[in-house]
Residue, then its C-alpha position, 0 to 999 in steps of 0.5 A: x680324809x673327807x670325800x665330798x660329793x656335790x649334787x647340783x643342777x647343771x648350768x653352773x660355769x666352771x668358775x662358779x663350780x670352782x668357787x663352790x668347791x674352794x669354799x667347801x674345802x676351806x670349811x672342811x680344813x677349818x672345822x675338821x682340821x684336815x691338811x690343806x692337800x687332803x682334798x677329795x671332791x666330786x661334782x655330779x650335775x643333773x638335768x632339771x627335774x632329776x633332783x627332788x629334795x623336799x623339806x621333810x615337813x619343815x615348811x619351806x620350799x627350795x629353789x630347785x634350780x639352786x638346790x645342792x646336796x652335799x654328801x660327806x664320807x669321813x672318819x667318825x667326827x664328834x657331833x659338835x664338829x658335824x653341827x659346826x660343819x653344817x652351820x659354817x658350810x651354809x654360811x660360807x656358801x651363802x657368802x661366796x656363792x650367794x646360795x640361800x641356806x634353805x637350798x643346801x642339804x648335807x648328809x654325813x656318812x662315817x666310815x673307818x680307816x680300813x675303808x680307804x685306799x689312796x692308791x697302790x691297792x693298800x689301805x694306807x691308814x691301816x699299813x701306817x703309811x698315813x697317820 
C-alpha cells in the first residue's frame, strides 16, 4: 500500500496533474505488484521559490519550474524493486509528461503493516481484514 506524495510547483492544469498521477500509479502497480485500486496519492503545490532541490554535488541544474519531489511511503521493498521504481518512474514521466529525468527526485520511506489504518480506527493488515 504505497502512499505517494507529489511536491510540485503550482501552475499545472488539472489534466496535466491527472496524467502525472496516472503515470505514477501505473509504475507502482507494475513494479510493486499492488492491486489497481490500491491507490493513495496526494499533490502539494508550491509557489515559485518554495522548493529547493539541489543536485547534492552531482553537477547538474534542475529546471525549478518543472522539478518534482516524490515521496513514497510503503511497506519494505527489495532494493531491486526500489531501483526499478526509480528508473521506470523517470522513464514514464518523461514519456507521458515530458519531464526531464533530472527534474525528478524520489525518496522512499518504509514502514510496517501496523503503521496503516484505512478507516474505522483499525489496522486492517494487523486485524487480518487485509492480507
